[in-house]
C-alpha positions as CSV (number, residue, x, y, z in Angstrom):
1,A,16.2,-30.3,-16.5
2,A,14.1,-27.8,-14.6
3,R,16.8,-26.9,-12.1
4,E,18.8,-26.3,-15.0
5,S,16.5,-24.2,-16.7
6,Q,15.8,-21.7,-13.6
7,L,19.5,-21.6,-13.0
8,R,20.2,-20.2,-16.5
9,F,17.3,-18.0,-16.1
10,E,18.5,-16.4,-12.6
11,T,22.1,-16.5,-14.3
12,L,20.6,-14.4,-17.3
13,F,18.4,-11.9,-15.0
14,E,21.3,-11.1,-12.4
15,E,24.3,-10.7,-15.5
16,A,22.0,-9.2,-17.9
17,A,23.8,-5.2,-19.3
18,D,19.8,-4.0,-18.2
19,G,18.0,-3.1,-15.4
20,L,15.3,-5.8,-15.2
21,V,12.0,-6.1,-12.7
22,I,9.4,-8.3,-12.4
23,A,6.5,-6.7,-11.6
24,D,3.2,-7.8,-10.9
25,P,0.8,-6.4,-12.9
26,E,-2.8,-6.1,-11.0
27,T,-0.5,-4.2,-7.9
28,A,2.7,-2.8,-10.4
29,R,4.3,-4.1,-7.1
30,F,8.2,-5.6,-8.0
31,V,8.5,-8.9,-6.7
32,A,12.1,-8.8,-8.4
33,G,15.0,-7.1,-9.6
34,N,18.5,-7.1,-11.0
35,R,21.7,-5.8,-9.7
36,R,21.9,-3.4,-12.7
37,M,18.4,-2.3,-11.9
38,A,19.5,-1.9,-8.0
39,E,22.5,-0.2,-9.4
40,Y,20.5,2.3,-11.4
41,L,17.7,2.9,-8.5
42,R,21.3,3.3,-6.0
43,C,19.5,1.2,-3.5
44,S,19.8,-3.1,-2.6
45,Q,18.1,-5.3,-4.9
46,E,16.0,-6.7,-1.0
47,E,14.8,-2.7,-1.4
48,L,14.1,-3.0,-5.2
49,T,11.3,-5.4,-4.0
50,Q,9.5,-2.7,-1.8
51,L,8.8,-0.4,-4.5
52,S,6.3,0.3,-7.3
53,V,5.9,2.1,-10.6
54,R,4.4,4.8,-8.9
55,D,7.9,4.6,-6.5
56,I,10.3,5.4,-9.8
57,H,8.4,7.8,-11.4
58,P,8.6,11.7,-11.2
59,E,5.6,13.1,-9.9
60,P,4.9,15.4,-13.6
61,I,5.1,12.0,-15.6
62,L,3.6,9.5,-13.3
63,G,0.3,9.5,-14.9
64,Q,2.0,8.6,-18.6
65,A,4.4,5.8,-16.4
66,V,1.0,3.8,-14.9
67,E,-0.7,4.5,-18.0
68,A,2.2,2.9,-19.5
69,F,2.4,-0.1,-17.0
70,H,-1.3,-0.7,-17.3
71,R,-0.9,-0.7,-21.2
72,V,1.9,-3.0,-21.5
73,A,-0.3,-5.7,-19.1
74,R,-3.6,-5.3,-21.5
75,E,-1.0,-5.3,-24.3
76,G,1.1,-8.2,-23.7
77,K,4.3,-5.9,-24.8
78,G,5.4,-2.1,-25.0
79,T,8.6,0.1,-25.6
80,T,8.5,3.9,-24.5
81,L,12.0,6.1,-25.1
82,D,13.3,8.8,-22.9
83,L,11.2,8.1,-19.6
84,P,12.4,10.2,-16.8
85,V,13.4,7.4,-13.7
86,K,13.6,8.6,-10.2
87,R,16.5,6.9,-8.2
88,V,15.7,6.0,-4.4
89,D,17.4,9.3,-3.6
90,G,15.0,11.4,-5.5
91,S,17.8,12.1,-8.6
92,V,16.3,11.5,-12.0
93,F,17.6,9.7,-15.0
94,I,16.9,9.0,-18.5
95,A,15.4,5.7,-19.9
96,N,14.8,3.2,-22.3
97,V,12.5,0.7,-21.5
98,N,11.3,-2.5,-23.2
99,A,8.3,-4.4,-21.5
100,F,6.8,-7.4,-21.9
101,G,4.3,-9.7,-20.2
102,I,5.8,-13.8,-18.5
103,E,4.1,-16.1,-16.7
104,I,5.7,-17.5,-14.1
105,E,4.6,-21.0,-12.2
106,E,1.4,-20.2,-13.8
107,R,0.9,-16.4,-12.8
108,P,1.1,-13.5,-15.0
109,F,4.1,-10.7,-14.4
110,L,5.7,-7.9,-16.3
111,V,9.4,-7.2,-17.0
112,G,10.7,-4.2,-17.6
113,A,14.2,-3.5,-19.3
114,F,15.9,-0.5,-18.6
115,R,18.7,1.1,-20.3
116,D,19.8,4.1,-19.4
117,G,19.3,7.1,-22.1
118,A,22.8,8.5,-22.3
119,T,24.8,8.4,-24.8
120,A,28.7,8.0,-24.0
121,E,29.1,11.1,-26.0
122,E,27.1,12.8,-23.5
123,I,28.9,10.7,-20.3
124,A,32.4,11.4,-21.8
125,E,31.7,15.3,-22.5
126,P,29.6,16.6,-20.5
127,R,27.5,20.1,-22.1
128,P,29.4,23.5,-22.3
129,Q,27.9,25.7,-19.8
130,H,26.7,27.7,-22.6
131,L,24.6,24.7,-23.6
132,Q,23.1,23.7,-20.4
133,V,19.6,24.5,-19.6
134,P,19.6,26.4,-16.4
135,R,18.5,25.2,-13.1
136,V,15.0,27.7,-13.3
137,V,14.2,26.9,-17.0
138,Q,14.0,23.3,-15.9
139,R,12.3,24.1,-12.8
140,L,9.8,25.9,-15.1
141,I,9.1,23.1,-17.9
142,R,8.4,20.8,-14.5
143,A,5.9,23.2,-13.2
144,A,4.6,23.6,-16.9
145,A,4.6,19.8,-17.0
146,A,3.3,19.3,-14.1
147,S,-0.1,22.2,-14.1
148,R,-0.6,20.4,-17.6
149,S,-0.9,16.6,-16.4
150,D,-3.2,18.3,-12.9
151,R,-5.5,19.6,-15.4
152,H,-5.3,16.8,-17.7
153,R,-6.9,14.5,-14.3
154,R,-9.5,16.7,-13.8
155,R,-10.9,16.9,-17.1
156,A,-10.5,13.2,-17.0
157,A,-12.3,13.0,-13.8
158,I,-15.6,15.6,-15.0
């Protein structure tokens, strides 16, 4: 019965439509990830186990992502919408993330279920050129967010 249960879990984990990672709540390192998550991050499943929460979020929101991870570790579950996720190649996609705690062999872990936040309409029909945010504006927004984050860190350190 235990082997059958393990096989069912492995099948569900690997065949899930969402990208799934299992993380150590103390170190935030990924101990496992499914094929979909590896596709999202553009890496192999083996490479995925070398990553942590800090590796998959862009610098401007890294503090928020780490805090959300620790909040889930404390509270046992959480949802974050429109979370920027950094791929191994440095590109970024937006994901909706549901996270929850589980126990494996009497040890606590966190599961993150990542779903690409792009809608079918956005994929099928890219924005017309006149509606796209110019790259220079995107850079300014990122710089402002990073500056805000730096000020917040400095205030927290005082």
